[in-house]
Each structure stands twice: as structure tokens, then as C-alpha cells.
N, C-alpha and C positions, 0 to 999 in steps of 0.2 A: 189558159196559158198564164194569165196573171198570177194564179195561185202558186205556180212554181217559183215565182220571185217574191211573193209576199213573205214578210217577216215572221208571221205567226203560223204559216201552213207547214205541213209535213214535219212538225217538230218531233224529234225522237231523243229520248234521254237514255235509251238502252240499245245503242247502235252496236256496241262491241260484241263481236261474234254472233250477231243476229243473222238470219238467213241472207238478208241483202248484203251484209258485210262480207260474209263467206263467198257469196256469188261474185262480188266485186273483186275480191282477192284471187279467185279462180280466173276471172277474165284478165286480170293483171298478169298472171302466170302465162297465159296464152300469148299475150302481147310480148312478154320476154322471150318466149320460144320463137315467136314469129321474127323478132328482131335478130336473134342469134342464127336462126335457120337461113335467113336471107341476107346475112351480114356482108356477103361478098357479091351480092347483086348490084349491078351498076346503078340501078335506080335508087337503091338504099344510100349509096354515097352521094349521088346527085341531088336527090330530092328529100331524103330522110332528114337531113340536117335542117332544111328550111321548114319542113313540117313541124319539127320539134321547136324551132324558134317561134313559129306562129302559135303553137299551142301554149307555150310558156308566156309569150307576150300578151296574147288575148286573154289568157286566164287571169293575169295580174291586172290588166286594164279593166276587164269586166268586173272584177271584184271591187276595184275602187269605185266604178260607176254604181254598182249595186249597193255598196255601203252608203254612198251619198244619197241615192234614191230612196232608201228605206230609213234614212236618218240615223244610220248606225256608224258613220265615220267618226273616229275619235283617236286622238293622239295615243291613247292607251292601248289601242288595238290595231291600228292601221299603219303605223310606221314599219318600214322594212327591216325589222329587227328580230323577227322570229327566225330560227335557224333555217327552216325550209324556204322562207322568203328570201333570206340572204343567198341560199343555194340557187333559188330560181334566178335571181338577177345575175349571179355569177355564171350560171349555165347559159344564159342568153348571150352574154359576152363571150364565153368560151366557144360556143358554136359559131358565132359570127366571125371571130378572128382566129379560131383554132390555137389559142395561146396555151402553151404547155404549162406555164406557172399557174394559171388559173385552174387548169385541169387537175394538177397535183393538189391544189388546196381543196377544191370542191369535191374531189373523188371520195375522200374519206368521210367528212361530216355530211356531205350531200347524200351519199348512199345510206349511211347509218341513220340519219335523221329522217329521211323520206320513208325508209323501210319501217322504221318504228312508228311513224305517223300513220302509215297504211294499216299496220297491224293493230295499233291502239289509237284510233282517231279521236282527236279532241274536236268533236263535232256534234252538233245538237239538231241536225236535220237528216232525213232519210230520202231515198229515192222516191220521186224524181225531182226533188227540190234543187233549184239552181246551186245552192251552197254545197249540197252533196256532190253534184256532178263537178263543180269547180274544184272542190277539195281533192278528189281522187284524180281528176285529170291533171291538175298541177303537180301532184306528187308522183304520179306515173311518169309524167313528162321529165321531171327532174332525174329520175333514175334511168329512164331511157336515153336522155341526153348524155349522161356520164357514160353509160355503157356503149353508146354510139362511138364516143371517142376511143373506147377500148376495142370494141369488136369491128368497127368500120374504119376509123382513122388509125387504128393500131398504135395508140399511145400506151406507154408503160409507166409503172410506178416503181419508185425506189425507196429505200429506207429513209433517205433524206426527204423524200416527198412527204412521208408521214410526219416527220418532225415539223416541216413547213406548215402542213394542215393543222397540226395540234397547236402550234403557236398562233396561227391565224384564228382558229377557233376561240382561243382565250382572249385574244384582242377583241373580237366581236362580242364575246361574253362580257368583257369589261364595259364596253360602250352600252350594252343592253342593261347591265346592272346599274349604271349611272342614270340612264334614262328612266329606269324603273323607280329609282329614288325620287327623281325630279317630278315624275308624272303619276306615280301610284300604279303604273302598268305592271305587267308580269311577262315581259319578253323573255324568251328562252326559259321560262319557268324558273327564273332566278329569285323571284320574290315569294312564291308559294307553289304548291303542287297543282296540276290540272284537276278539274273536278271529275272528269271521266277517268275510268280505270287505266293505269299506265304502269310502267316499270318503276316509276318513282314511288309508287305505294309501298314497296318493300325495301326502300332505302333509307328508312328512318325519317325523323322530323327535320324541319328546317332549322339550321342551315346545313346540317350534316349530310343530307342527301346530295348536296352540291359536290362535296368532296368525293362521294361514291360515284357520281356522275363522271368526274374526271377519270377515275379508275376504269369505269366501264367504257368510256370513250377510247381510252388507250387500248383496252382489250379488243374492242371492235375494230379499231384501226389496225391492230396486228392481224386480226382475222381477215380483213379486206386486203391487207398487204401480202398474206401468205400465198395466194396463187401466183403472184408475180415473183416471190422469193423462190418458189419451187421451179418456175419456168427459168429464171436466171441461173439457178444451180444445175438444171438439166443441161443448159447450153454449155456450161463449163465442163461437164463430163462428156 
């Protein structure tokens, strides 16, 4: 049991598209299907929200405890300034108070960031290490929490929501950028590219890839808004 928490065990530098990575993505697709299939079930509305709150909260608390336990906690790595960590905190608040404004903000960069993390994980451990389990459970829960608000709570998105989210994303990015300068960190990958394969590898050198990221973010936001655009226009017809 101790080995799954040890800092040096189950280290993997080639996780991307490995068999365990592909199986994990397949399991995630099953979870998505399950959530959509039973979106109208009374238990999903009653208990699904609290299950997601618990998963998000425990994943973050356990990561802090683990980081301190193995001597890895550091201002450069553990402040809540990575995009998915920001999304996680916002998702917890969103689920607890069902606040539409928070949903509008986190819907876009929460889905985009978590999906990208699942497909190209910045992770150096494999199954069954704690960090592997934590990484995928946390990112799964972010996506499921946002889709819970869409499929179960029936919240919708508008073009104005996309603008709000893009502005909020850049505010968070500015804070992360300033913290990176002060601490030597790499929050939101605004100081350098991740070491593992990612979409940033094809976007040119620093700092130009950051400008391309802005364009890609807008493109992904439009893609995520498109289903609501179609739905709204169908209603008009």
C-alpha cells in the first residue's frame, strides 16, 4: 500500500497514449455515457451533485496532504493557479450554490482545459500510483460537474457567457504570469512548455505559443458554445 504513495514508485515518463492511458480514456467515456443516460433519474439530481462535490474536495485535500507527506509541497507547484485547479475550486462552489455566473465562466475553460489534460496528461506516474488516480479522478470530476449543470440542472450558455469566460481566463492568466515571475513557477504553462507531449509543441517557441493559445482558446470556446447556438436557433424556428 505504501508504494502507491511513494514519490519514487510507479514512475512513468511515456504515459501519453500508453495502454493504461487509453484504457483510462475509455473508462471516462463510459462515465460520460452513464451520466447522460441517467441524467433525468431522481437520484442523479439528488445525490449526483454531492458525489461530485466530494470527489473534487477530497481530490484536492488529498493532494495537499500527499505533497506535504512526500516533501513535495512548493509554492512553485501547489498554489491553485493551474487552469484545472482553478476550475476545480470553481466547480465546487458552482455545485454548492448553483450559481449561474460561475457556471458560465467555468463551462468553457473548465471543459477545454480538463479534456486537454486527460488527452495529453502532464503526469509522471502510472497506475496504480496515487498521483495517477488523483489526476484522472480530479479531471474527470471537473468535466462531470460542468456537464451535471448542463444535463441535470438544465443550465444554458449564451454568447455573452463565452465573453465572460474569456475575460475571466485572461485575468487568471495575468495573476499566474505575475506569480511565475515572482516564484520561478510555470503556472498555466505561461513561463515554458510542459515536458510531456502536448498541443503546445506545435505552437512555436516561447512566448509566441501563448498568443496561439489565445486563438485556440477562442476557437475551442466557439466549439463548446455551438451546441447551445444550434439549440437556441431551433427554438426560434
